[in-house]
N, C-alpha and C positions, 0 to 999 in steps of 0.2 A: 823228361821221361824219368820215372822212378827206377832205382836199381832193382833188378830182378823182374822187371815187367816186360822184357823183350818177348815178342811173339813170333817173329820170323826167324827161322834157323840161321840165316846169314847174319842177322842182327846180333844174335846170341854170340856167334863166333867173332864178329867184329868187336863187340864190347869186351869179350873175354881177352882177345888179343891186345886191345888197347889197355885194359887193366893190367895184364901181365907185363907188357912193355913198360908201362909207367912204373910199376913196382920194381922191375929190374933196374930201371934208371934211377931209383932212389926215392920214389914217391910212395909212402906207405898207404895212401888212400887207394892206390892202384890195386893193392892186394884186397882191400875191402870190396872194391868193385868186382874184382875177379871172383871172389868168394860169393858175392851176392848173385852173380850171373850163373856161375857154374855149379853151385851147390844143388839146385834143383835137378840139373842134368845128372850129376853124380848120384843123387838120391834115386832117381828112376833107374839108372843102370844097376845099382846095387840091389834095389828091391826086385829087379827082374830075376835075380838069383834066389828069390823067395826067402831071403833072410828075415828074421824077426826085426821089428822096428828098432829095438835096442842095439842089435848087432849092426843094423844099417847105420845108425848114428855113429857107432864106433868106427866103422869102415870109412865113412865120410870124414870124420874128424881125423883119423889116422892118415888119410890121403892128404889133407891140408897140412898136417904137421910134417909129413914127409917132404912135401914141396918146400915148406919154409926151412926145415933143417937142411935140406940139400942145397938150398940157395945160400945158407949161412956158412956152409963148409967150403 
């Protein structure tokens, strides 16, 4: 299965959990998988607030940066 191609909601969360746990355990590819799975979800949530596309991109990017920065601290 290709990253980001999950169709069932439970599969999305399982893949997100797996990616996150692998990343926390030290596997950088886990973060890649987490981003691939969850970026579409984040995108839809942010767009639901009717932000313009450029603002949505900024919010999604800032969300990922906050996660990485928090993990590093």
